[in-house]
N, CA, C, O and CB atoms as a CASP TS submission, in Angstrom:
PFRMAT TS
TARGET T0000
AUTHOR 0000-0000-0000
METHOD Language model
MODEL 1
PARENT N/A
ATOM      1  N   MET     1       0.616  -1.176   0.036  1.00  0.00           N
ATOM      2  CA  MET     1      -0.053   0.180  -0.027  1.00  0.00           C
ATOM      3  C   MET     1       0.953   1.216   0.069  1.00  0.00           C
ATOM      4  O   MET     1       0.734   2.153  -0.698  1.00  0.00           O
ATOM      5  CB  MET     1      -1.092   0.389   1.085  1.00  0.00           C
ATOM      6  N   ILE     2       2.048   1.334   0.821  1.00  0.00           N
ATOM      7  CA  ILE     2       2.785   2.551   0.791  1.00  0.00           C
ATOM      8  C   ILE     2       3.628   2.413  -0.638  1.00  0.00           C
ATOM      9  O   ILE     2       4.056   3.502  -1.022  1.00  0.00           O
ATOM     10  CB  ILE     2       3.765   2.719   2.203  1.00  0.00           C
ATOM     11  N   GLY     3       3.874   1.553  -1.296  1.00  0.00           N
ATOM     12  CA  GLY     3       4.477   1.616  -2.606  1.00  0.00           C
ATOM     13  C   GLY     3       3.467   2.263  -3.640  1.00  0.00           C
ATOM     14  O   GLY     3       3.786   3.187  -4.388  1.00  0.00           O
ATOM     15  N   PHE     4       2.227   1.683  -3.601  1.00  0.00           N
ATOM     16  CA  PHE     4       1.013   2.189  -4.290  1.00  0.00           C
ATOM     17  C   PHE     4       0.765   3.689  -4.169  1.00  0.00           C
ATOM     18  O   PHE     4       0.656   4.382  -5.181  1.00  0.00           O
ATOM     19  CB  PHE     4      -0.181   1.480  -3.759  1.00  0.00           C
ATOM     20  N   GLY     5       0.675   4.205  -2.922  1.00  0.00           N
ATOM     21  CA  GLY     5       0.640   5.495  -2.464  1.00  0.00           C
ATOM     22  C   GLY     5       1.732   6.448  -2.885  1.00  0.00           C
ATOM     23  O   GLY     5       1.504   7.631  -3.136  1.00  0.00           O
ATOM     24  N   LEU     6       2.832   5.936  -2.947  1.00  0.00           N
ATOM     25  CA  LEU     6       3.985   6.603  -3.265  1.00  0.00           C
ATOM     26  C   LEU     6       3.936   6.513  -5.010  1.00  0.00           C
ATOM     27  O   LEU     6       4.310   7.572  -5.516  1.00  0.00           O
ATOM     28  CB  LEU     6       5.361   5.849  -2.461  1.00  0.00           C
ATOM     29  N   GLY     7       3.639   5.706  -5.766  1.00  0.00           N
ATOM     30  CA  GLY     7       3.632   5.492  -7.041  1.00  0.00           C
ATOM     31  C   GLY     7       2.488   6.658  -7.591  1.00  0.00           C
ATOM     32  O   GLY     7       2.706   7.316  -8.608  1.00  0.00           O
ATOM     33  N   TYR     8       1.402   6.796  -6.876  1.00  0.00           N
ATOM     34  CA  TYR     8       0.390   7.548  -7.142  1.00  0.00           C
ATOM     35  C   TYR     8       0.690   8.995  -6.824  1.00  0.00           C
ATOM     36  O   TYR     8       0.054   9.883  -7.391  1.00  0.00           O
ATOM     37  CB  TYR     8      -0.712   7.052  -6.480  1.00  0.00           C
ATOM     38  N   LEU     9       1.577   9.254  -5.994  1.00  0.00           N
ATOM     39  CA  LEU     9       1.935  10.664  -5.714  1.00  0.00           C
ATOM     40  C   LEU     9       2.837  10.879  -7.054  1.00  0.00           C
ATOM     41  O   LEU     9       2.518  11.782  -7.826  1.00  0.00           O
ATOM     42  CB  LEU     9       2.786  10.922  -4.135  1.00  0.00           C
ATOM     43  N   PHE    10       3.927  10.079  -7.323  1.00  0.00           N
ATOM     44  CA  PHE    10       4.716  10.438  -8.052  1.00  0.00           C
ATOM     45  C   PHE    10       3.985  10.286  -9.778  1.00  0.00           C
ATOM     46  O   PHE    10       4.406  11.006 -10.683  1.00  0.00           O
ATOM     47  CB  PHE    10       5.985   9.621  -7.616  1.00  0.00           C
ATOM     48  N   GLY    11       3.108   9.474  -9.958  1.00  0.00           N
ATOM     49  CA  GLY    11       2.367   9.293 -11.002  1.00  0.00           C
ATOM     50  C   GLY    11       1.604  10.718 -11.307  1.00  0.00           C
ATOM     51  O   GLY    11       1.752  11.241 -12.412  1.00  0.00           O
ATOM     52  N   THR    12       0.958  11.199 -10.514  1.00  0.00           N
ATOM     53  CA  THR    12       0.165  12.407 -10.766  1.00  0.00           C
ATOM     54  C   THR    12       1.246  13.618 -10.991  1.00  0.00           C
ATOM     55  O   THR    12       0.986  14.562 -11.737  1.00  0.00           O
ATOM     56  CB  THR    12      -0.889  12.701  -9.468  1.00  0.00           C
ATOM     57  N   LYS    13       2.367  13.515 -10.343  1.00  0.00           N
ATOM     58  CA  LYS    13       3.140  14.629 -10.694  1.00  0.00           C
ATOM     59  C   LYS    13       3.749  14.453 -12.214  1.00  0.00           C
ATOM     60  O   LYS    13       3.947  15.438 -12.925  1.00  0.00           O
ATOM     61  CB  LYS    13       4.273  14.796  -9.598  1.00  0.00           C
ATOM     62  N   ALA    14       4.028  13.103 -12.649  1.00  0.00           N
ATOM     63  CA  ALA    14       4.256  12.919 -13.893  1.00  0.00           C
ATOM     64  C   ALA    14       3.340  13.193 -14.929  1.00  0.00           C
ATOM     65  O   ALA    14       3.787  13.371 -16.061  1.00  0.00           O
ATOM     66  CB  ALA    14       4.572  11.864 -13.978  1.00  0.00           C
ATOM     67  N   GLY    15       2.165  13.253 -14.725  1.00  0.00           N
ATOM     68  CA  GLY    15       1.077  13.769 -15.666  1.00  0.00           C
ATOM     69  C   GLY    15       0.103  12.539 -15.730  1.00  0.00           C
ATOM     70  O   GLY    15       0.322  11.515 -15.083  1.00  0.00           O
ATOM     71  N   ALA    16      -0.859  12.682 -16.455  1.00  0.00           N
ATOM     72  CA  ALA    16      -2.241  11.844 -16.611  1.00  0.00           C
ATOM     73  C   ALA    16      -1.477  10.600 -17.404  1.00  0.00           C
ATOM     74  O   ALA    16      -1.655   9.481 -16.924  1.00  0.00           O
ATOM     75  CB  ALA    16      -3.712  12.749 -17.645  1.00  0.00           C
ATOM     76  N   GLU    17      -0.706  10.707 -18.491  1.00  0.00           N
ATOM     77  CA  GLU    17      -0.176   9.383 -19.431  1.00  0.00           C
ATOM     78  C   GLU    17       0.376   8.375 -18.278  1.00  0.00           C
ATOM     79  O   GLU    17      -0.021   7.220 -18.119  1.00  0.00           O
ATOM     80  CB  GLU    17       1.269   9.835 -20.701  1.00  0.00           C
ATOM     81  N   ALA    18       1.430   9.079 -17.457  1.00  0.00           N
ATOM     82  CA  ALA    18       2.233   8.068 -16.527  1.00  0.00           C
ATOM     83  C   ALA    18       1.321   7.460 -15.414  1.00  0.00           C
ATOM     84  O   ALA    18       1.574   6.382 -14.877  1.00  0.00           O
ATOM     85  CB  ALA    18       3.509   8.839 -15.778  1.00  0.00           C
ATOM     86  N   TYR    19       0.146   8.304 -15.086  1.00  0.00           N
ATOM     87  CA  TYR    19      -0.728   7.663 -14.281  1.00  0.00           C
ATOM     88  C   TYR    19      -1.583   6.437 -14.811  1.00  0.00           C
ATOM     89  O   TYR    19      -1.826   5.387 -14.217  1.00  0.00           O
ATOM     90  CB  TYR    19      -1.536   8.632 -13.844  1.00  0.00           C
ATOM     91  N   GLU    20      -1.969   6.828 -16.055  1.00  0.00           N
ATOM     92  CA  GLU    20      -2.782   5.705 -16.728  1.00  0.00           C
ATOM     93  C   GLU    20      -1.885   4.467 -16.809  1.00  0.00           C
ATOM     94  O   GLU    20      -2.306   3.329 -16.602  1.00  0.00           O
ATOM     95  CB  GLU    20      -3.295   6.126 -18.240  1.00  0.00           C
ATOM     96  N   GLU    21      -0.498   4.794 -17.155  1.00  0.00           N
ATOM     97  CA  GLU    21       0.391   3.452 -17.299  1.00  0.00           C
ATOM     98  C   GLU    21       0.322   2.750 -16.019  1.00  0.00           C
ATOM     99  O   GLU    21      -0.012   1.566 -16.004  1.00  0.00           O
ATOM    100  CB  GLU    21       1.993   3.726 -17.655  1.00  0.00           C
ATOM    101  N   MET    22       0.656   3.480 -14.768  1.00  0.00           N
ATOM    102  CA  MET    22       0.684   2.970 -13.599  1.00  0.00           C
ATOM    103  C   MET    22      -0.460   2.113 -13.229  1.00  0.00           C
ATOM    104  O   MET    22      -0.252   0.918 -13.018  1.00  0.00           O
ATOM    105  CB  MET    22       0.846   3.927 -12.782  1.00  0.00           C
ATOM    106  N   THR    23      -1.689   2.626 -13.126  1.00  0.00           N
ATOM    107  CA  THR    23      -3.071   2.180 -13.153  1.00  0.00           C
ATOM    108  C   THR    23      -3.303   0.813 -13.929  1.00  0.00           C
ATOM    109  O   THR    23      -3.843  -0.114 -13.325  1.00  0.00           O
ATOM    110  CB  THR    23      -3.910   3.287 -13.790  1.00  0.00           C
ATOM    111  N   GLY    24      -2.917   0.666 -15.220  1.00  0.00           N
ATOM    112  CA  GLY    24      -3.019  -0.241 -16.024  1.00  0.00           C
ATOM    113  C   GLY    24      -1.979  -1.480 -15.576  1.00  0.00           C
ATOM    114  O   GLY    24      -2.241  -2.679 -15.671  1.00  0.00           O
ATOM    115  N   ALA    25      -0.664  -0.861 -15.036  1.00  0.00           N
ATOM    116  CA  ALA    25       0.187  -2.035 -14.395  1.00  0.00           C
ATOM    117  C   ALA    25      -0.413  -2.473 -13.226  1.00  0.00           C
ATOM    118  O   ALA    25      -0.337  -3.699 -13.146  1.00  0.00           O
ATOM    119  CB  ALA    25       1.630  -1.662 -14.036  1.00  0.00           C
ATOM    120  N   LEU    26      -0.883  -2.046 -12.448  1.00  0.00           N
ATOM    121  CA  LEU    26      -1.382  -2.107 -10.943  1.00  0.00           C
ATOM    122  C   LEU    26      -2.897  -3.231 -11.391  1.00  0.00           C
ATOM    123  O   LEU    26      -3.175  -4.251 -10.760  1.00  0.00           O
ATOM    124  CB  LEU    26      -1.848  -0.075 -10.120  1.00  0.00           C
ATOM    125  N   LYS    27      -3.387  -2.905 -12.140  1.00  0.00           N
ATOM    126  CA  LYS    27      -4.612  -3.882 -12.708  1.00  0.00           C
ATOM    127  C   LYS    27      -4.103  -5.328 -13.244  1.00  0.00           C
ATOM    128  O   LYS    27      -4.599  -6.422 -12.977  1.00  0.00           O
ATOM    129  CB  LYS    27      -5.410  -3.103 -14.063  1.00  0.00           C
ATOM    130  N   THR    28      -3.033  -5.059 -14.033  1.00  0.00           N
ATOM    131  CA  THR    28      -2.559  -6.295 -14.682  1.00  0.00           C
ATOM    132  C   THR    28      -1.893  -7.326 -13.307  1.00  0.00           C
ATOM    133  O   THR    28      -2.087  -8.539 -13.226  1.00  0.00           O
ATOM    134  CB  THR    28      -1.270  -5.808 -15.988  1.00  0.00           C
ATOM    135  N   ILE    29      -1.180  -6.592 -12.420  1.00  0.00           N
ATOM    136  CA  ILE    29      -0.803  -7.384 -11.428  1.00  0.00           C
ATOM    137  C   ILE    29      -1.852  -8.033 -10.557  1.00  0.00           C
ATOM    138  O   ILE    29      -1.759  -9.185 -10.134  1.00  0.00           O
ATOM    139  CB  ILE    29       0.005  -6.684 -10.709  1.00  0.00           C
ATOM    140  N   VAL    30      -2.922  -7.157 -10.305  1.00  0.00           N
ATOM    141  CA  VAL    30      -3.981  -7.676  -9.354  1.00  0.00           C
ATOM    142  C   VAL    30      -4.667  -8.959 -10.052  1.00  0.00           C
ATOM    143  O   VAL    30      -5.046  -9.948  -9.425  1.00  0.00           O
ATOM    144  CB  VAL    30      -5.133  -6.467  -9.022  1.00  0.00           C
ATOM    145  N   SER    31      -4.767  -8.788 -11.449  1.00  0.00           N
ATOM    146  CA  SER    31      -5.369  -9.864 -11.930  1.00  0.00           C
ATOM    147  C   SER    31      -4.833 -11.066 -12.332  1.00  0.00           C
ATOM    148  O   SER    31      -5.520 -11.977 -12.794  1.00  0.00           O
ATOM    149  CB  SER    31      -5.917  -9.533 -12.745  1.00  0.00           C
ATOM    150  N   SER    32      -3.378 -11.125 -12.149  1.00  0.00           N
ATOM    151  CA  SER    32      -2.484 -12.054 -12.667  1.00  0.00           C
ATOM    152  C   SER    32      -2.613 -13.415 -11.677  1.00  0.00           C
ATOM    153  O   SER    32      -2.678 -13.415 -10.447  1.00  0.00           O
ATOM    154  CB  SER    32      -0.960 -11.369 -12.717  1.00  0.00           C
ATOM    155  N   GLY    33      -2.630 -14.447 -12.487  1.00  0.00           N
ATOM    156  CA  GLY    33      -2.627 -15.621 -11.842  1.00  0.00           C
ATOM    157  C   GLY    33      -1.572 -16.130 -10.674  1.00  0.00           C
ATOM    158  O   GLY    33      -1.814 -16.848  -9.704  1.00  0.00           O
ATOM    159  N   GLU    34      -0.235 -15.483 -11.109  1.00  0.00           N
ATOM    160  CA  GLU    34       0.901 -15.580 -10.010  1.00  0.00           C
ATOM    161  C   GLU    34       0.360 -15.117  -8.637  1.00  0.00           C
ATOM    162  O   GLU    34       0.502 -15.798  -7.622  1.00  0.00           O
ATOM    163  CB  GLU    34       2.215 -14.630 -10.403  1.00  0.00           C
ATOM    164  N   LEU    35      -0.370 -13.730  -8.666  1.00  0.00           N
ATOM    165  CA  LEU    35      -0.491 -13.169  -7.381  1.00  0.00           C
ATOM    166  C   LEU    35      -1.460 -13.971  -6.683  1.00  0.00           C
ATOM    167  O   LEU    35      -1.355 -14.204  -5.478  1.00  0.00           O
ATOM    168  CB  LEU    35      -0.866 -11.741  -7.402  1.00  0.00           C
ATOM    169  N   LYS    36      -2.632 -14.508  -7.578  1.00  0.00           N
ATOM    170  CA  LYS    36      -3.762 -15.264  -6.776  1.00  0.00           C
ATOM    171  C   LYS    36      -2.994 -16.704  -6.075  1.00  0.00           C
ATOM    172  O   LYS    36      -3.333 -17.232  -5.015  1.00  0.00           O
ATOM    173  CB  LYS    36      -5.182 -15.736  -7.987  1.00  0.00           C
ATOM    174  N   VAL    37      -1.945 -17.126  -6.935  1.00  0.00           N
ATOM    175  CA  VAL    37      -1.357 -18.431  -6.250  1.00  0.00           C
ATOM    176  C   VAL    37      -0.461 -17.845  -5.026  1.00  0.00           C
ATOM    177  O   VAL    37      -0.548 -18.392  -3.926  1.00  0.00           O
ATOM    178  CB  VAL    37      -0.343 -19.426  -7.404  1.00  0.00           C
ATOM    179  N   LEU    38       0.329 -16.821  -5.204  1.00  0.00           N
ATOM    180  CA  LEU    38       1.022 -16.300  -4.003  1.00  0.00           C
ATOM    181  C   LEU    38       0.078 -16.123  -2.845  1.00  0.00           C
ATOM    182  O   LEU    38       0.405 -16.612  -1.763  1.00  0.00           O
ATOM    183  CB  LEU    38       1.698 -14.970  -4.305  1.00  0.00           C
ATOM    184  N   ALA    39      -1.136 -15.431  -2.967  1.00  0.00           N
ATOM    185  CA  ALA    39      -1.868 -15.148  -1.907  1.00  0.00           C
ATOM    186  C   ALA    39      -2.493 -16.341  -1.419  1.00  0.00           C
ATOM    187  O   ALA    39      -2.699 -16.434  -0.209  1.00  0.00           O
ATOM    188  CB  ALA    39      -2.764 -14.163  -2.180  1.00  0.00           C
ATOM    189  N   GLY    40      -2.877 -17.418  -2.323  1.00  0.00           N
ATOM    190  CA  GLY    40      -3.498 -18.662  -1.671  1.00  0.00           C
ATOM    191  C   GLY    40      -2.137 -19.193  -0.879  1.00  0.00           C
ATOM    192  O   GLY    40      -2.328 -19.577   0.275  1.00  0.00           O
ATOM    193  N   GLY    41      -1.027 -19.239  -1.299  1.00  0.00           N
ATOM    194  CA  GLY    41       0.015 -19.972  -0.562  1.00  0.00           C
ATOM    195  C   GLY    41       0.204 -19.033   0.910  1.00  0.00           C
ATOM    196  O   GLY    41       0.408 -19.576   1.996  1.00  0.00           O
ATOM    197  N   ALA    42       0.110 -17.718   0.751  1.00  0.00           N
ATOM    198  CA  ALA    42       0.314 -17.043   2.195  1.00  0.00           C
ATOM    199  C   ALA    42      -0.785 -17.447   3.042  1.00  0.00           C
ATOM    200  O   ALA    42      -0.492 -17.871   4.161  1.00  0.00           O
ATOM    201  CB  ALA    42       0.352 -15.414   2.172  1.00  0.00           C
ATOM    202  N   VAL    43      -2.111 -17.383   2.670  1.00  0.00           N
ATOM    203  CA  VAL    43      -3.089 -17.633   3.568  1.00  0.00           C
ATOM    204  C   VAL    43      -3.176 -19.135   3.861  1.00  0.00           C
ATOM    205  O   VAL    43      -3.767 -19.388   4.910  1.00  0.00           O
ATOM    206  CB  VAL    43      -4.340 -17.085   3.077  1.00  0.00           C
ATOM    207  N   SER    44      -2.695 -20.245   3.130  1.00  0.00           N
ATOM    208  CA  SER    44      -2.465 -21.501   3.486  1.00  0.00           C
ATOM    209  C   SER    44      -1.367 -21.717   4.632  1.00  0.00           C
ATOM    210  O   SER    44      -1.497 -22.529   5.548  1.00  0.00           O
ATOM    211  CB  SER    44      -2.135 -22.171   2.295  1.00  0.00           C
ATOM    212  N   LEU    45      -0.335 -20.925   4.457  1.00  0.00           N
ATOM    213  CA  LEU    45       0.810 -20.879   5.461  1.00  0.00           C
ATOM    214  C   LEU    45       0.242 -20.204   6.774  1.00  0.00           C
ATOM    215  O   LEU    45       0.441 -20.788   7.840  1.00  0.00           O
ATOM    216  CB  LEU    45       2.127 -20.009   4.854  1.00  0.00           C
ATOM    217  N   LEU    46      -0.408 -19.084   6.764  1.00  0.00           N
ATOM    218  CA  LEU    46      -0.913 -18.592   7.822  1.00  0.00           C
ATOM    219  C   LEU    46      -1.962 -19.436   8.669  1.00  0.00           C
ATOM    220  O   LEU    46      -2.056 -19.439   9.896  1.00  0.00           O
ATOM    221  CB  LEU    46      -1.396 -17.458   7.417  1.00  0.00           C
ATOM    222  N   ALA    47      -2.704 -20.126   7.790  1.00  0.00           N
ATOM    223  CA  ALA    47      -3.623 -20.928   8.571  1.00  0.00           C
ATOM    224  C   ALA    47      -3.081 -22.290   9.174  1.00  0.00           C
ATOM    225  O   ALA    47      -3.726 -22.880  10.041  1.00  0.00           O
ATOM    226  CB  ALA    47      -4.774 -21.216   7.705  1.00  0.00           C
ATOM    227  N   ASP    48      -1.810 -22.797   8.662  1.00  0.00           N
ATOM    228  CA  ASP    48      -1.090 -23.681   9.293  1.00  0.00           C
ATOM    229  C   ASP    48      -0.395 -23.136  10.469  1.00  0.00           C
ATOM    230  O   ASP    48      -0.313 -23.878  11.448  1.00  0.00           O
ATOM    231  CB  ASP    48      -0.250 -24.239   8.430  1.00  0.00           C
ATOM    232  N   ILE    49       0.107 -21.980  10.529  1.00  0.00           N
ATOM    233  CA  ILE    49       0.679 -21.433  11.761  1.00  0.00           C
ATOM    234  C   ILE    49      -0.301 -21.299  12.610  1.00  0.00           C
ATOM    235  O   ILE    49      -0.161 -21.884  13.684  1.00  0.00           O
ATOM    236  CB  ILE    49       1.360 -20.208  11.645  1.00  0.00           C
ATOM    237  N   LEU    50      -1.322 -20.655  12.427  1.00  0.00           N
ATOM    238  CA  LEU    50      -2.418 -20.437  13.372  1.00  0.00           C
ATOM    239  C   LEU    50      -3.174 -21.894  14.037  1.00  0.00           C
ATOM    240  O   LEU    50      -3.717 -22.109  15.121  1.00  0.00           O
ATOM    241  CB  LEU    50      -3.519 -19.534  12.521  1.00  0.00           C
ATOM    242  N   LYS    51      -2.981 -22.542  13.121  1.00  0.00           N
ATOM    243  CA  LYS    51      -3.505 -24.166  13.665  1.00  0.00           C
ATOM    244  C   LYS    51      -2.484 -24.878  14.462  1.00  0.00           C
ATOM    245  O   LYS    51      -2.775 -25.319  15.574  1.00  0.00           O
ATOM    246  CB  LYS    51      -3.827 -25.270  12.360  1.00  0.00           C
ATOM    247  N   ASN    52      -1.373 -25.007  13.984  1.00  0.00           N
ATOM    248  CA  ASN    52      -0.199 -25.692  14.749  1.00  0.00           C
ATOM    249  C   ASN    52       0.970 -25.039  15.322  1.00  0.00           C
ATOM    250  O   ASN    52       1.957 -25.651  15.731  1.00  0.00           O
ATOM    251  CB  ASN    52       0.356 -26.563  13.960  1.00  0.00           C
ATOM    252  N   GLY    53       0.805 -23.612  15.339  1.00  0.00           N
ATOM    253  CA  GLY    53       1.920 -22.802  15.883  1.00  0.00           C
ATOM    254  C   GLY    53       2.998 -22.875  14.822  1.00  0.00           C
ATOM    255  O   GLY    53       2.838 -23.381  13.711  1.00  0.00           O
ATOM    256  N   THR    54       4.253 -22.251  15.331  1.00  0.00           N
ATOM    257  CA  THR    54       5.251 -22.289  14.659  1.00  0.00           C
ATOM    258  C   THR    54       6.186 -23.573  14.238  1.00  0.00           C
ATOM    259  O   THR    54       7.206 -23.559  13.549  1.00  0.00           O
ATOM    260  CB  THR    54       5.806 -21.496  15.231  1.00  0.00           C
ATOM    261  N   SER    55       5.547 -24.657  14.844  1.00  0.00           N
ATOM    262  CA  SER    55       6.265 -26.025  14.867  1.00  0.00           C
ATOM    263  C   SER    55       5.928 -26.507  13.282  1.00  0.00           C
ATOM    264  O   SER    55       6.639 -27.360  12.751  1.00  0.00           O
ATOM    265  CB  SER    55       5.585 -27.201  16.207  1.00  0.00           C
ATOM    266  N   SER    56       4.668 -25.830  12.492  1.00  0.00           N
ATOM    267  CA  SER    56       4.528 -26.248  11.304  1.00  0.00           C
ATOM    268  C   SER    56       5.440 -25.695  10.170  1.00  0.00           C
ATOM    269  O   SER    56       5.352 -26.110   9.015  1.00  0.00           O
ATOM    270  CB  SER    56       3.296 -26.059  11.065  1.00  0.00           C
ATOM    271  N   LEU    57       6.353 -24.701  10.578  1.00  0.00           N
ATOM    272  CA  LEU    57       7.318 -24.300   9.687  1.00  0.00           C
ATOM    273  C   LEU    57       8.519 -25.011   9.575  1.00  0.00           C
ATOM    274  O   LEU    57       9.321 -24.860   8.653  1.00  0.00           O
ATOM    275  CB  LEU    57       7.612 -23.128   9.923  1.00  0.00           C
ATOM    276  N   GLY    58       8.638 -25.766  10.490  1.00  0.00           N
ATOM    277  CA  GLY    58       9.776 -26.639  10.764  1.00  0.00           C
ATOM    278  C   GLY    58      10.838 -26.221  11.835  1.00  0.00           C
ATOM    279  O   GLY    58      10.560 -25.219  12.494  1.00  0.00           O
ATOM    280  N   GLU    59      12.046 -26.876  12.098  1.00  0.00           N
ATOM    281  CA  GLU    59      12.934 -26.600  13.010  1.00  0.00           C
ATOM    282  C   GLU    59      13.545 -25.071  12.950  1.00  0.00           C
ATOM    283  O   GLU    59      13.706 -24.477  11.884  1.00  0.00           O
ATOM    284  CB  GLU    59      13.929 -27.625  12.866  1.00  0.00           C
ATOM    285  N   GLY    60      13.808 -24.609  14.018  1.00  0.00           N
ATOM    286  CA  GLY    60      14.245 -23.044  13.944  1.00  0.00           C
ATOM    287  C   GLY    60      13.246 -22.135  13.447  1.00  0.00           C
ATOM    288  O   GLY    60      13.642 -21.009  13.148  1.00  0.00           O
ATOM    289  N   SER    61      12.186 -22.371  13.319  1.00  0.00           N
ATOM    290  CA  SER    61      11.121 -21.290  12.586  1.00  0.00           C
ATOM    291  C   SER    61      10.590 -20.210  13.685  1.00  0.00           C
ATOM    292  O   SER    61       9.749 -19.389  13.319  1.00  0.00           O
ATOM    293  CB  SER    61       9.648 -22.170  11.911  1.00  0.00           C
ATOM    294  N   GLN    62      11.046 -20.198  14.963  1.00  0.00           N
ATOM    295  CA  GLN    62      10.552 -19.379  15.918  1.00  0.00           C
ATOM    296  C   GLN    62      11.793 -18.312  15.800  1.00  0.00           C
ATOM    297  O   GLN    62      11.545 -17.112  15.683  1.00  0.00           O
ATOM    298  CB  GLN    62      10.250 -20.146  17.423  1.00  0.00           C
ATOM    299  N   ALA    63      13.057 -18.771  15.833  1.00  0.00           N
ATOM    300  CA  ALA    63      14.036 -17.735  15.542  1.00  0.00           C
ATOM    301  C   ALA    63      13.968 -17.195  14.171  1.00  0.00           C
ATOM    302  O   ALA    63      14.470 -16.076  14.060  1.00  0.00           O
ATOM    303  CB  ALA    63      15.366 -18.232  15.769  1.00  0.00           C
ATOM    304  N   LYS    64      13.481 -17.704  13.119  1.00  0.00           N
ATOM    305  CA  LYS    64      13.372 -17.108  11.904  1.00  0.00           C
ATOM    306  C   LYS    64      12.310 -16.076  12.122  1.00  0.00           C
ATOM    307  O   LYS    64      12.516 -14.889  11.868  1.00  0.00           O
ATOM    308  CB  LYS    64      13.079 -18.093  10.792  1.00  0.00           C
ATOM    309  N   LEU    65      11.218 -16.505  12.574  1.00  0.00           N
ATOM    310  CA  LEU    65       9.900 -15.276  12.634  1.00  0.00           C
ATOM    311  C   LEU    65      10.336 -14.258  13.514  1.00  0.00           C
ATOM    312  O   LEU    65       9.900 -13.139  13.246  1.00  0.00           O
ATOM    313  CB  LEU    65       8.321 -15.819  13.287  1.00  0.00           C
ATOM    314  N   ARG    66      11.064 -14.351  14.472  1.00  0.00           N
ATOM    315  CA  ARG    66      11.763 -13.080  15.481  1.00  0.00           C
ATOM    316  C   ARG    66      12.425 -12.345  14.577  1.00  0.00           C
ATOM    317  O   ARG    66      12.088 -11.165  14.472  1.00  0.00           O
ATOM    318  CB  ARG    66      12.904 -13.512  16.733  1.00  0.00           C
ATOM    319  N   ARG    67      13.380 -12.802  13.825  1.00  0.00           N
ATOM    320  CA  ARG    67      14.295 -12.096  12.735  1.00  0.00           C
ATOM    321  C   ARG    67      13.695 -11.320  11.752  1.00  0.00           C
ATOM    322  O   ARG    67      14.222 -10.328  11.250  1.00  0.00           O
ATOM    323  CB  ARG    67      15.051 -13.019  11.988  1.00  0.00           C
ATOM    324  N   ILE    68      12.378 -11.849  11.413  1.00  0.00           N
ATOM    325  CA  ILE    68      11.509 -11.222  10.352  1.00  0.00           C
ATOM    326  C   ILE    68      10.857 -10.085  10.989  1.00  0.00           C
ATOM    327  O   ILE    68      10.865  -8.989  10.429  1.00  0.00           O
ATOM    328  CB  ILE    68      10.432 -12.206   9.742  1.00  0.00           C
ATOM    329  N   ALA    69      10.259 -10.273  12.182  1.00  0.00           N
ATOM    330  CA  ALA    69       9.594  -9.248  12.880  1.00  0.00           C
ATOM    331  C   ALA    69      10.541  -8.076  13.370  1.00  0.00           C
ATOM    332  O   ALA    69      10.073  -7.123  13.993  1.00  0.00           O
ATOM    333  CB  ALA    69       8.887  -9.876  14.031  1.00  0.00           C
TER
END
């Protein structure tokens, strides 16, 4: 969302043509199958974590999550 906001800000300063190009690219990304697969995988991983705790991620997962956070 932050990236989109910055893109919007810079896009509006670049003019209507750049804005249209940016919104077209965003629509392409949002409707892509790859994004849907990625989102589905993320939801599945989150469901596993909530159901089983970090043990579902494998050995050392708690340390990995602490580093990410």
